[in-house]
PyMOL CGO cylinders between C-alpha atoms (Angstrom):
from pymol import cmd
from pymol.cgo import CYLINDER

trace = [
    CYLINDER, 77.95, 112.64, 52.50, 80.53, 113.54, 55.12, 0.3, 1, 1, 1, 1, 1, 1,
    CYLINDER, 80.53, 113.54, 55.12, 80.02, 116.20, 57.77, 0.3, 1, 1, 1, 1, 1, 1,
    CYLINDER, 80.02, 116.20, 57.77, 83.20, 117.96, 58.79, 0.3, 1, 1, 1, 1, 1, 1,
    CYLINDER, 83.20, 117.96, 58.79, 83.83, 120.59, 61.42, 0.3, 1, 1, 1, 1, 1, 1,
    CYLINDER, 83.83, 120.59, 61.42, 87.13, 122.43, 61.15, 0.3, 1, 1, 1, 1, 1, 1,
    CYLINDER, 87.13, 122.43, 61.15, 88.59, 124.34, 64.12, 0.3, 1, 1, 1, 1, 1, 1,
    CYLINDER, 88.59, 124.34, 64.12, 85.26, 125.30, 65.70, 0.3, 1, 1, 1, 1, 1, 1,
    CYLINDER, 85.26, 125.30, 65.70, 85.47, 127.73, 68.58, 0.3, 1, 1, 1, 1, 1, 1,
    CYLINDER, 85.47, 127.73, 68.58, 82.70, 129.35, 70.57, 0.3, 1, 1, 1, 1, 1, 1,
    CYLINDER, 82.70, 129.35, 70.57, 83.06, 132.03, 73.20, 0.3, 1, 1, 1, 1, 1, 1,
    CYLINDER, 83.06, 132.03, 73.20, 80.89, 133.38, 75.98, 0.3, 1, 1, 1, 1, 1, 1,
    CYLINDER, 80.89, 133.38, 75.98, 80.42, 137.13, 75.50, 0.3, 1, 1, 1, 1, 1, 1,
    CYLINDER, 80.42, 137.13, 75.50, 83.41, 136.92, 73.10, 0.3, 1, 1, 1, 1, 1, 1,
    CYLINDER, 83.41, 136.92, 73.10, 85.71, 136.67, 76.12, 0.3, 1, 1, 1, 1, 1, 1,
    CYLINDER, 85.71, 136.67, 76.12, 85.75, 133.18, 77.62, 0.3, 1, 1, 1, 1, 1, 1,
    CYLINDER, 85.75, 133.18, 77.62, 85.92, 130.11, 75.34, 0.3, 1, 1, 1, 1, 1, 1,
    CYLINDER, 85.92, 130.11, 75.34, 83.23, 127.47, 75.81, 0.3, 1, 1, 1, 1, 1, 1,
    CYLINDER, 83.23, 127.47, 75.81, 85.17, 125.22, 73.43, 0.3, 1, 1, 1, 1, 1, 1,
    CYLINDER, 85.17, 125.22, 73.43, 88.13, 125.96, 71.18, 0.3, 1, 1, 1, 1, 1, 1,
    CYLINDER, 88.13, 125.96, 71.18, 89.64, 124.58, 67.95, 0.3, 1, 1, 1, 1, 1, 1,
    CYLINDER, 89.64, 124.58, 67.95, 87.46, 121.46, 67.78, 0.3, 1, 1, 1, 1, 1, 1,
    CYLINDER, 87.46, 121.46, 67.78, 87.61, 119.43, 64.57, 0.3, 1, 1, 1, 1, 1, 1,
    CYLINDER, 87.61, 119.43, 64.57, 85.57, 116.34, 63.72, 0.3, 1, 1, 1, 1, 1, 1,
    CYLINDER, 85.57, 116.34, 63.72, 84.65, 114.39, 60.59, 0.3, 1, 1, 1, 1, 1, 1,
    CYLINDER, 84.65, 114.39, 60.59, 81.89, 111.82, 60.35, 0.3, 1, 1, 1, 1, 1, 1,
    CYLINDER, 81.89, 111.82, 60.35, 80.79, 109.83, 57.32, 0.3, 1, 1, 1, 1, 1, 1,
    CYLINDER, 80.79, 109.83, 57.32, 77.74, 107.79, 56.35, 0.3, 1, 1, 1, 1, 1, 1,
    CYLINDER, 77.74, 107.79, 56.35, 77.20, 104.85, 58.69, 0.3, 1, 1, 1, 1, 1, 1,
    CYLINDER, 77.20, 104.85, 58.69, 79.39, 106.19, 61.50, 0.3, 1, 1, 1, 1, 1, 1,
    CYLINDER, 79.39, 106.19, 61.50, 78.16, 106.23, 65.11, 0.3, 1, 1, 1, 1, 1, 1,
    CYLINDER, 78.16, 106.23, 65.11, 79.93, 108.52, 67.55, 0.3, 1, 1, 1, 1, 1, 1,
    CYLINDER, 79.93, 108.52, 67.55, 78.97, 108.82, 71.21, 0.3, 1, 1, 1, 1, 1, 1,
    CYLINDER, 78.97, 108.82, 71.21, 80.10, 111.97, 73.02, 0.3, 1, 1, 1, 1, 1, 1,
    CYLINDER, 80.10, 111.97, 73.02, 80.41, 112.03, 76.80, 0.3, 1, 1, 1, 1, 1, 1,
    CYLINDER, 80.41, 112.03, 76.80, 81.49, 114.85, 79.08, 0.3, 1, 1, 1, 1, 1, 1,
    CYLINDER, 81.49, 114.85, 79.08, 80.66, 116.89, 82.17, 0.3, 1, 1, 1, 1, 1, 1,
    CYLINDER, 80.66, 116.89, 82.17, 77.39, 118.79, 82.39, 0.3, 1, 1, 1, 1, 1, 1,
    CYLINDER, 77.39, 118.79, 82.39, 77.85, 122.38, 81.29, 0.3, 1, 1, 1, 1, 1, 1,
    CYLINDER, 77.85, 122.38, 81.29, 80.97, 121.64, 79.24, 0.3, 1, 1, 1, 1, 1, 1,
    CYLINDER, 80.97, 121.64, 79.24, 79.36, 122.81, 75.98, 0.3, 1, 1, 1, 1, 1, 1,
    CYLINDER, 79.36, 122.81, 75.98, 78.27, 119.54, 74.35, 0.3, 1, 1, 1, 1, 1, 1,
    CYLINDER, 78.27, 119.54, 74.35, 74.84, 120.86, 73.36, 0.3, 1, 1, 1, 1, 1, 1,
    CYLINDER, 74.84, 120.86, 73.36, 76.31, 124.07, 71.94, 0.3, 1, 1, 1, 1, 1, 1,
    CYLINDER, 76.31, 124.07, 71.94, 78.79, 121.98, 69.97, 0.3, 1, 1, 1, 1, 1, 1,
    CYLINDER, 78.79, 121.98, 69.97, 75.98, 119.96, 68.36, 0.3, 1, 1, 1, 1, 1, 1,
    CYLINDER, 75.98, 119.96, 68.36, 74.04, 123.15, 67.63, 0.3, 1, 1, 1, 1, 1, 1,
    CYLINDER, 74.04, 123.15, 67.63, 77.17, 124.63, 66.06, 0.3, 1, 1, 1, 1, 1, 1,
    CYLINDER, 77.17, 124.63, 66.06, 77.52, 121.56, 63.82, 0.3, 1, 1, 1, 1, 1, 1,
    CYLINDER, 77.52, 121.56, 63.82, 74.13, 122.27, 62.26, 0.3, 1, 1, 1, 1, 1, 1,
    CYLINDER, 74.13, 122.27, 62.26, 74.45, 126.08, 62.48, 0.3, 1, 1, 1, 1, 1, 1,
    CYLINDER, 74.45, 126.08, 62.48, 71.65, 126.53, 65.00, 0.3, 1, 1, 1, 1, 1, 1,
    CYLINDER, 71.65, 126.53, 65.00, 73.92, 128.76, 67.04, 0.3, 1, 1, 1, 1, 1, 1,
    CYLINDER, 73.92, 128.76, 67.04, 76.70, 131.13, 66.07, 0.3, 1, 1, 1, 1, 1, 1,
    CYLINDER, 76.70, 131.13, 66.07, 80.33, 130.21, 66.57, 0.3, 1, 1, 1, 1, 1, 1,
    CYLINDER, 80.33, 130.21, 66.57, 83.18, 132.68, 66.46, 0.3, 1, 1, 1, 1, 1, 1,
    CYLINDER, 83.18, 132.68, 66.46, 85.77, 130.64, 64.58, 0.3, 1, 1, 1, 1, 1, 1,
    CYLINDER, 85.77, 130.64, 64.58, 85.82, 127.62, 62.27, 0.3, 1, 1, 1, 1, 1, 1,
    CYLINDER, 85.82, 127.62, 62.27, 83.94, 126.15, 59.33, 0.3, 1, 1, 1, 1, 1, 1,
    CYLINDER, 83.94, 126.15, 59.33, 81.34, 123.44, 58.65, 0.3, 1, 1, 1, 1, 1, 1,
    CYLINDER, 81.34, 123.44, 58.65, 81.53, 121.34, 55.48, 0.3, 1, 1, 1, 1, 1, 1,
    CYLINDER, 81.53, 121.34, 55.48, 78.81, 119.13, 54.01, 0.3, 1, 1, 1, 1, 1, 1,
    CYLINDER, 78.81, 119.13, 54.01, 80.57, 116.93, 51.54, 0.3, 1, 1, 1, 1, 1, 1,
    CYLINDER, 80.57, 116.93, 51.54, 83.21, 119.09, 49.89, 0.3, 1, 1, 1, 1, 1, 1,
    CYLINDER, 83.21, 119.09, 49.89, 81.29, 122.33, 50.25, 0.3, 1, 1, 1, 1, 1, 1,
    CYLINDER, 81.29, 122.33, 50.25, 81.31, 124.78, 53.14, 0.3, 1, 1, 1, 1, 1, 1,
    CYLINDER, 81.31, 124.78, 53.14, 77.81, 125.31, 54.54, 0.3, 1, 1, 1, 1, 1, 1,
    CYLINDER, 77.81, 125.31, 54.54, 76.91, 128.99, 54.52, 0.3, 1, 1, 1, 1, 1, 1,
    CYLINDER, 76.91, 128.99, 54.52, 74.09, 131.39, 53.80, 0.3, 1, 1, 1, 1, 1, 1,
    CYLINDER, 74.09, 131.39, 53.80, 71.42, 130.00, 51.49, 0.3, 1, 1, 1, 1, 1, 1,
    CYLINDER, 71.42, 130.00, 51.49, 72.74, 126.43, 51.95, 0.3, 1, 1, 1, 1, 1, 1,
    CYLINDER, 72.74, 126.43, 51.95, 71.79, 126.28, 55.64, 0.3, 1, 1, 1, 1, 1, 1,
    CYLINDER, 71.79, 126.28, 55.64, 68.05, 125.39, 55.43, 0.3, 1, 1, 1, 1, 1, 1,
    CYLINDER, 68.05, 125.39, 55.43, 68.65, 122.50, 53.01, 0.3, 1, 1, 1, 1, 1, 1,
    CYLINDER, 68.65, 122.50, 53.01, 71.57, 121.29, 55.14, 0.3, 1, 1, 1, 1, 1, 1,
    CYLINDER, 71.57, 121.29, 55.14, 69.36, 121.25, 58.26, 0.3, 1, 1, 1, 1, 1, 1,
    CYLINDER, 69.36, 121.25, 58.26, 66.74, 119.25, 56.38, 0.3, 1, 1, 1, 1, 1, 1,
    CYLINDER, 66.74, 119.25, 56.38, 69.35, 116.54, 55.84, 0.3, 1, 1, 1, 1, 1, 1,
    CYLINDER, 69.35, 116.54, 55.84, 71.12, 116.74, 59.22, 0.3, 1, 1, 1, 1, 1, 1,
    CYLINDER, 71.12, 116.74, 59.22, 68.66, 116.79, 62.12, 0.3, 1, 1, 1, 1, 1, 1,
    CYLINDER, 68.66, 116.79, 62.12, 69.38, 118.08, 65.61, 0.3, 1, 1, 1, 1, 1, 1,
    CYLINDER, 69.38, 118.08, 65.61, 67.23, 116.49, 68.34, 0.3, 1, 1, 1, 1, 1, 1,
    CYLINDER, 67.23, 116.49, 68.34, 67.49, 117.81, 71.87, 0.3, 1, 1, 1, 1, 1, 1,
    CYLINDER, 67.49, 117.81, 71.87, 66.16, 116.25, 75.07, 0.3, 1, 1, 1, 1, 1, 1,
    CYLINDER, 66.16, 116.25, 75.07, 63.33, 118.79, 75.45, 0.3, 1, 1, 1, 1, 1, 1,
    CYLINDER, 63.33, 118.79, 75.45, 60.70, 118.43, 72.70, 0.3, 1, 1, 1, 1, 1, 1,
    CYLINDER, 60.70, 118.43, 72.70, 58.97, 121.56, 71.44, 0.3, 1, 1, 1, 1, 1, 1,
    CYLINDER, 58.97, 121.56, 71.44, 55.52, 122.17, 73.04, 0.3, 1, 1, 1, 1, 1, 1,
    CYLINDER, 55.52, 122.17, 73.04, 52.62, 121.18, 70.78, 0.3, 1, 1, 1, 1, 1, 1,
    CYLINDER, 52.62, 121.18, 70.78, 48.87, 121.19, 71.50, 0.3, 1, 1, 1, 1, 1, 1,
    CYLINDER, 48.87, 121.19, 71.50, 47.51, 118.78, 68.85, 0.3, 1, 1, 1, 1, 1, 1,
    CYLINDER, 47.51, 118.78, 68.85, 47.53, 115.02, 68.47, 0.3, 1, 1, 1, 1, 1, 1,
    CYLINDER, 47.53, 115.02, 68.47, 50.55, 112.80, 67.93, 0.3, 1, 1, 1, 1, 1, 1,
    CYLINDER, 50.55, 112.80, 67.93, 49.63, 112.36, 64.26, 0.3, 1, 1, 1, 1, 1, 1,
    CYLINDER, 49.63, 112.36, 64.26, 49.21, 116.12, 63.83, 0.3, 1, 1, 1, 1, 1, 1,
    CYLINDER, 49.21, 116.12, 63.83, 52.69, 116.62, 65.26, 0.3, 1, 1, 1, 1, 1, 1,
    CYLINDER, 52.69, 116.62, 65.26, 54.20, 114.05, 62.91, 0.3, 1, 1, 1, 1, 1, 1,
    CYLINDER, 54.20, 114.05, 62.91, 52.58, 115.66, 59.87, 0.3, 1, 1, 1, 1, 1, 1,
    CYLINDER, 52.58, 115.66, 59.87, 53.83, 119.22, 60.48, 0.3, 1, 1, 1, 1, 1, 1,
    CYLINDER, 53.83, 119.22, 60.48, 57.29, 119.11, 58.79, 0.3, 1, 1, 1, 1, 1, 1,
    CYLINDER, 57.29, 119.11, 58.79, 55.90, 117.38, 55.70, 0.3, 1, 1, 1, 1, 1, 1,
    CYLINDER, 55.90, 117.38, 55.70, 54.10, 120.66, 54.88, 0.3, 1, 1, 1, 1, 1, 1,
    CYLINDER, 54.10, 120.66, 54.88, 57.36, 122.64, 54.72, 0.3, 1, 1, 1, 1, 1, 1,
    CYLINDER, 57.36, 122.64, 54.72, 58.69, 123.68, 51.29, 0.3, 1, 1, 1, 1, 1, 1,
    CYLINDER, 58.69, 123.68, 51.29, 62.03, 122.02, 52.01, 0.3, 1, 1, 1, 1, 1, 1,
    CYLINDER, 62.03, 122.02, 52.01, 60.26, 118.68, 52.46, 0.3, 1, 1, 1, 1, 1, 1,
    CYLINDER, 60.26, 118.68, 52.46, 57.82, 118.99, 49.55, 0.3, 1, 1, 1, 1, 1, 1,
    CYLINDER, 57.82, 118.99, 49.55, 59.40, 115.99, 47.80, 0.3, 1, 1, 1, 1, 1, 1,
    CYLINDER, 59.40, 115.99, 47.80, 58.89, 113.83, 50.87, 0.3, 1, 1, 1, 1, 1, 1,
    CYLINDER, 58.89, 113.83, 50.87, 55.66, 112.17, 51.90, 0.3, 1, 1, 1, 1, 1, 1,
    CYLINDER, 55.66, 112.17, 51.90, 54.46, 110.63, 55.12, 0.3, 1, 1, 1, 1, 1, 1,
    CYLINDER, 54.46, 110.63, 55.12, 54.64, 106.86, 54.76, 0.3, 1, 1, 1, 1, 1, 1,
    CYLINDER, 54.64, 106.86, 54.76, 51.86, 105.56, 57.04, 0.3, 1, 1, 1, 1, 1, 1,
    CYLINDER, 51.86, 105.56, 57.04, 53.01, 101.97, 56.56, 0.3, 1, 1, 1, 1, 1, 1,
    CYLINDER, 53.01, 101.97, 56.56, 56.46, 102.91, 57.80, 0.3, 1, 1, 1, 1, 1, 1,
    CYLINDER, 56.46, 102.91, 57.80, 54.93, 104.83, 60.70, 0.3, 1, 1, 1, 1, 1, 1,
    CYLINDER, 54.93, 104.83, 60.70, 52.91, 101.79, 61.74, 0.3, 1, 1, 1, 1, 1, 1,
    CYLINDER, 52.91, 101.79, 61.74, 56.06, 99.68, 61.48, 0.3, 1, 1, 1, 1, 1, 1,
    CYLINDER, 56.06, 99.68, 61.48, 57.82, 102.07, 63.86, 0.3, 1, 1, 1, 1, 1, 1,
    CYLINDER, 57.82, 102.07, 63.86, 54.93, 101.83, 66.32, 0.3, 1, 1, 1, 1, 1, 1,
    CYLINDER, 54.93, 101.83, 66.32, 55.15, 98.04, 66.19, 0.3, 1, 1, 1, 1, 1, 1,
    CYLINDER, 55.15, 98.04, 66.19, 58.90, 98.12, 66.81, 0.3, 1, 1, 1, 1, 1, 1,
    CYLINDER, 58.90, 98.12, 66.81, 58.32, 100.37, 69.82, 0.3, 1, 1, 1, 1, 1, 1,
    CYLINDER, 58.32, 100.37, 69.82, 55.47, 98.21, 71.18, 0.3, 1, 1, 1, 1, 1, 1,
    CYLINDER, 55.47, 98.21, 71.18, 53.01, 101.10, 70.78, 0.3, 1, 1, 1, 1, 1, 1,
    CYLINDER, 53.01, 101.10, 70.78, 49.40, 100.65, 69.71, 0.3, 1, 1, 1, 1, 1, 1,
    CYLINDER, 49.40, 100.65, 69.71, 47.89, 102.58, 66.80, 0.3, 1, 1, 1, 1, 1, 1,
    CYLINDER, 47.89, 102.58, 66.80, 45.72, 104.61, 69.18, 0.3, 1, 1, 1, 1, 1, 1,
    CYLINDER, 45.72, 104.61, 69.18, 48.96, 106.30, 70.30, 0.3, 1, 1, 1, 1, 1, 1,
    CYLINDER, 48.96, 106.30, 70.30, 48.55, 108.47, 67.19, 0.3, 1, 1, 1, 1, 1, 1,
    CYLINDER, 48.55, 108.47, 67.19, 45.27, 109.87, 68.56, 0.3, 1, 1, 1, 1, 1, 1,
    CYLINDER, 45.27, 109.87, 68.56, 46.70, 110.95, 71.90, 0.3, 1, 1, 1, 1, 1, 1,
    CYLINDER, 46.70, 110.95, 71.90, 47.20, 114.65, 72.50, 0.3, 1, 1, 1, 1, 1, 1,
    CYLINDER, 47.20, 114.65, 72.50, 50.84, 115.60, 72.84, 0.3, 1, 1, 1, 1, 1, 1,
    CYLINDER, 50.84, 115.60, 72.84, 50.45, 117.53, 76.15, 0.3, 1, 1, 1, 1, 1, 1,
    CYLINDER, 50.45, 117.53, 76.15, 49.09, 114.33, 77.74, 0.3, 1, 1, 1, 1, 1, 1,
    CYLINDER, 49.09, 114.33, 77.74, 52.19, 112.27, 76.89, 0.3, 1, 1, 1, 1, 1, 1,
    CYLINDER, 52.19, 112.27, 76.89, 54.91, 111.44, 79.39, 0.3, 1, 1, 1, 1, 1, 1,
    CYLINDER, 54.91, 111.44, 79.39, 58.34, 113.02, 79.02, 0.3, 1, 1, 1, 1, 1, 1,
    CYLINDER, 58.34, 113.02, 79.02, 59.71, 109.80, 77.56, 0.3, 1, 1, 1, 1, 1, 1,
    CYLINDER, 59.71, 109.80, 77.56, 56.83, 109.49, 75.08, 0.3, 1, 1, 1, 1, 1, 1,
    CYLINDER, 56.83, 109.49, 75.08, 57.42, 113.06, 73.91, 0.3, 1, 1, 1, 1, 1, 1,
    CYLINDER, 57.42, 113.06, 73.91, 61.07, 112.26, 73.27, 0.3, 1, 1, 1, 1, 1, 1,
    CYLINDER, 61.07, 112.26, 73.27, 60.04, 109.12, 71.40, 0.3, 1, 1, 1, 1, 1, 1,
    CYLINDER, 60.04, 109.12, 71.40, 57.62, 111.13, 69.27, 0.3, 1, 1, 1, 1, 1, 1,
    CYLINDER, 57.62, 111.13, 69.27, 60.35, 113.53, 68.23, 0.3, 1, 1, 1, 1, 1, 1,
    CYLINDER, 60.35, 113.53, 68.23, 62.56, 110.61, 67.20, 0.3, 1, 1, 1, 1, 1, 1,
    CYLINDER, 62.56, 110.61, 67.20, 59.76, 108.98, 65.19, 0.3, 1, 1, 1, 1, 1, 1,
    CYLINDER, 59.76, 108.98, 65.19, 59.05, 112.21, 63.30, 0.3, 1, 1, 1, 1, 1, 1,
    CYLINDER, 59.05, 112.21, 63.30, 62.69, 112.76, 62.44, 0.3, 1, 1, 1, 1, 1, 1,
    CYLINDER, 62.69, 112.76, 62.44, 63.23, 109.21, 61.21, 0.3, 1, 1, 1, 1, 1, 1,
    CYLINDER, 63.23, 109.21, 61.21, 60.14, 109.41, 58.96, 0.3, 1, 1, 1, 1, 1, 1,
    CYLINDER, 60.14, 109.41, 58.96, 61.84, 112.32, 57.17, 0.3, 1, 1, 1, 1, 1, 1,
    CYLINDER, 61.84, 112.32, 57.17, 64.87, 110.11, 56.38, 0.3, 1, 1, 1, 1, 1, 1,
    CYLINDER, 64.87, 110.11, 56.38, 67.72, 112.46, 57.30, 0.3, 1, 1, 1, 1, 1, 1,
    CYLINDER, 67.72, 112.46, 57.30, 71.25, 111.61, 56.23, 0.3, 1, 1, 1, 1, 1, 1,
    CYLINDER, 71.25, 111.61, 56.23, 72.59, 112.42, 59.69, 0.3, 1, 1, 1, 1, 1, 1,
    CYLINDER, 72.59, 112.42, 59.69, 71.39, 112.79, 63.28, 0.3, 1, 1, 1, 1, 1, 1,
    CYLINDER, 71.39, 112.79, 63.28, 72.83, 115.01, 66.00, 0.3, 1, 1, 1, 1, 1, 1,
    CYLINDER, 72.83, 115.01, 66.00, 71.30, 113.65, 69.20, 0.3, 1, 1, 1, 1, 1, 1,
    CYLINDER, 71.30, 113.65, 69.20, 71.47, 115.50, 72.51, 0.3, 1, 1, 1, 1, 1, 1,
    CYLINDER, 71.47, 115.50, 72.51, 70.42, 113.00, 75.20, 0.3, 1, 1, 1, 1, 1, 1,
    CYLINDER, 70.42, 113.00, 75.20, 67.30, 112.07, 73.19, 0.3, 1, 1, 1, 1, 1, 1,
    CYLINDER, 67.30, 112.07, 73.19, 66.30, 109.18, 75.51, 0.3, 1, 1, 1, 1, 1, 1,
    CYLINDER, 66.30, 109.18, 75.51, 67.08, 110.74, 78.91, 0.3, 1, 1, 1, 1, 1, 1,
    CYLINDER, 67.08, 110.74, 78.91, 63.43, 110.70, 80.11, 0.3, 1, 1, 1, 1, 1, 1,
    CYLINDER, 63.43, 110.70, 80.11, 62.67, 107.14, 79.00, 0.3, 1, 1, 1, 1, 1, 1,
    CYLINDER, 62.67, 107.14, 79.00, 62.54, 104.02, 81.16, 0.3, 1, 1, 1, 1, 1, 1,
    CYLINDER, 62.54, 104.02, 81.16, 65.08, 101.32, 80.33, 0.3, 1, 1, 1, 1, 1, 1,
    CYLINDER, 65.08, 101.32, 80.33, 62.82, 99.21, 78.11, 0.3, 1, 1, 1, 1, 1, 1,
    CYLINDER, 62.82, 99.21, 78.11, 61.61, 102.18, 76.08, 0.3, 1, 1, 1, 1, 1, 1,
    CYLINDER, 61.61, 102.18, 76.08, 65.18, 103.44, 75.85, 0.3, 1, 1, 1, 1, 1, 1,
    CYLINDER, 65.18, 103.44, 75.85, 66.42, 100.14, 74.38, 0.3, 1, 1, 1, 1, 1, 1,
    CYLINDER, 66.42, 100.14, 74.38, 63.63, 100.04, 71.81, 0.3, 1, 1, 1, 1, 1, 1,
    CYLINDER, 63.63, 100.04, 71.81, 64.35, 103.65, 70.81, 0.3, 1, 1, 1, 1, 1, 1,
    CYLINDER, 64.35, 103.65, 70.81, 68.04, 102.83, 70.39, 0.3, 1, 1, 1, 1, 1, 1,
    CYLINDER, 68.04, 102.83, 70.39, 67.22, 99.90, 68.12, 0.3, 1, 1, 1, 1, 1, 1,
    CYLINDER, 67.22, 99.90, 68.12, 64.93, 102.07, 65.99, 0.3, 1, 1, 1, 1, 1, 1,
    CYLINDER, 64.93, 102.07, 65.99, 67.48, 104.89, 65.69, 0.3, 1, 1, 1, 1, 1, 1,
    CYLINDER, 67.48, 104.89, 65.69, 70.28, 102.50, 64.78, 0.3, 1, 1, 1, 1, 1, 1,
    CYLINDER, 70.28, 102.50, 64.78, 68.23, 100.31, 62.45, 0.3, 1, 1, 1, 1, 1, 1,
    CYLINDER, 68.23, 100.31, 62.45, 69.20, 102.21, 59.30, 0.3, 1, 1, 1, 1, 1, 1,
    CYLINDER, 69.20, 102.21, 59.30, 72.95, 101.82, 58.88, 0.3, 1, 1, 1, 1, 1, 1,
    CYLINDER, 72.95, 101.82, 58.88, 73.44, 104.36, 56.10, 0.3, 1, 1, 1, 1, 1, 1,
    CYLINDER, 73.44, 104.36, 56.10, 73.02, 107.53, 58.17, 0.3, 1, 1, 1, 1, 1, 1,
    CYLINDER, 73.02, 107.53, 58.17, 75.64, 108.94, 60.51, 0.3, 1, 1, 1, 1, 1, 1,
    CYLINDER, 75.64, 108.94, 60.51, 74.88, 109.67, 64.15, 0.3, 1, 1, 1, 1, 1, 1,
    CYLINDER, 74.88, 109.67, 64.15, 76.57, 111.86, 66.75, 0.3, 1, 1, 1, 1, 1, 1,
    CYLINDER, 76.57, 111.86, 66.75, 74.99, 111.03, 70.10, 0.3, 1, 1, 1, 1, 1, 1,
    CYLINDER, 74.99, 111.03, 70.10, 75.57, 112.96, 73.33, 0.3, 1, 1, 1, 1, 1, 1,
    CYLINDER, 75.57, 112.96, 73.33, 74.81, 110.90, 76.45, 0.3, 1, 1, 1, 1, 1, 1,
    CYLINDER, 74.81, 110.90, 76.45, 75.70, 110.56, 80.12, 0.3, 1, 1, 1, 1, 1, 1,
    CYLINDER, 75.70, 110.56, 80.12, 74.42, 106.97, 80.11, 0.3, 1, 1, 1, 1, 1, 1,
    CYLINDER, 74.42, 106.97, 80.11, 77.40, 104.60, 80.12, 0.3, 1, 1, 1, 1, 1, 1,
    CYLINDER, 77.40, 104.60, 80.12, 75.12, 101.55, 79.79, 0.3, 1, 1, 1, 1, 1, 1,
    CYLINDER, 75.12, 101.55, 79.79, 73.76, 103.04, 76.58, 0.3, 1, 1, 1, 1, 1, 1,
    CYLINDER, 73.76, 103.04, 76.58, 77.27, 103.40, 75.20, 0.3, 1, 1, 1, 1, 1, 1,
    CYLINDER, 77.27, 103.40, 75.20, 78.18, 99.85, 76.29, 0.3, 1, 1, 1, 1, 1, 1,
    CYLINDER, 78.18, 99.85, 76.29, 75.16, 98.40, 74.50, 0.3, 1, 1, 1, 1, 1, 1,
    CYLINDER, 75.16, 98.40, 74.50, 75.83, 100.10, 71.21, 0.3, 1, 1, 1, 1, 1, 1,
    CYLINDER, 75.83, 100.10, 71.21, 79.49, 101.02, 70.85, 0.3, 1, 1, 1, 1, 1, 1,
    CYLINDER, 79.49, 101.02, 70.85, 81.72, 100.82, 73.99, 0.3, 1, 1, 1, 1, 1, 1,
    CYLINDER, 81.72, 100.82, 73.99, 83.75, 103.64, 72.43, 0.3, 1, 1, 1, 1, 1, 1,
    CYLINDER, 83.75, 103.64, 72.43, 83.05, 107.31, 73.04, 0.3, 1, 1, 1, 1, 1, 1,
    CYLINDER, 83.05, 107.31, 73.04, 84.63, 110.69, 72.38, 0.3, 1, 1, 1, 1, 1, 1,
    CYLINDER, 84.63, 110.69, 72.38, 85.45, 112.67, 75.49, 0.3, 1, 1, 1, 1, 1, 1,
    CYLINDER, 85.45, 112.67, 75.49, 84.29, 116.30, 75.38, 0.3, 1, 1, 1, 1, 1, 1,
    CYLINDER, 84.29, 116.30, 75.38, 85.88, 118.78, 74.92, 0.3, 1, 1, 1, 1, 1, 1,
    CYLINDER, 85.88, 118.78, 74.92, 89.06, 117.01, 73.81, 0.3, 1, 1, 1, 1, 1, 1,
    CYLINDER, 89.06, 117.01, 73.81, 87.16, 114.78, 71.33, 0.3, 1, 1, 1, 1, 1, 1,
    CYLINDER, 87.16, 114.78, 71.33, 89.69, 112.04, 72.02, 0.3, 1, 1, 1, 1, 1, 1,
    CYLINDER, 89.69, 112.04, 72.02, 88.39, 108.49, 71.56, 0.3, 1, 1, 1, 1, 1, 1,
    CYLINDER, 88.39, 108.49, 71.56, 88.12, 106.40, 74.72, 0.3, 1, 1, 1, 1, 1, 1,
    CYLINDER, 88.12, 106.40, 74.72, 86.81, 102.92, 75.54, 0.3, 1, 1, 1, 1, 1, 1,
    CYLINDER, 86.81, 102.92, 75.54, 84.58, 102.19, 78.52, 0.3, 1, 1, 1, 1, 1, 1,
    CYLINDER, 84.58, 102.19, 78.52, 86.01, 99.70, 80.99, 0.3, 1, 1, 1, 1, 1, 1,
]
cmd.load_cgo(trace, "trace")
């Protein structure tokens, strides 16, 4: 399935444009890094792509169909937005992972504990990580937890807003490998980390022009 944004524009108080007439198409297996100045609207652009915020002009297409109204919840179950600030949660890591599997939209999905343990192994985490309480985790561990939960739901696309910004370099590299392990999904990844781009692509889209550039 392709995700296509056509002429997206978002304004501040319907007066000043945050971004204007942005178009982008991404298909299964594509990886796009987006880089730009802080405050330029990158996060709002990602949120617009999955209709988590209103935009004043433009359209979003999932496959050949415009996403609107009753289509939105199902679309969001297939295209996940992950920001850099995980939602507060008081229970254990395993409790946190289980939550979305109870939603009606995910009733056909089940938590694969074997896959979960495989993820922990890839990330060099012990099984007792699942028993830790979420408030006691570091910022990087909380980001990692959000990534693990999303990947266990097998989305068709990921919209990532600096999802590894609080991780140390070793954890960051392991997280990148886990995210990129499945080649079938598309990924749009906002980052300020040029080393991260170099490791995985070397090419990025400059925001807000969305012109492709190559790191030196």
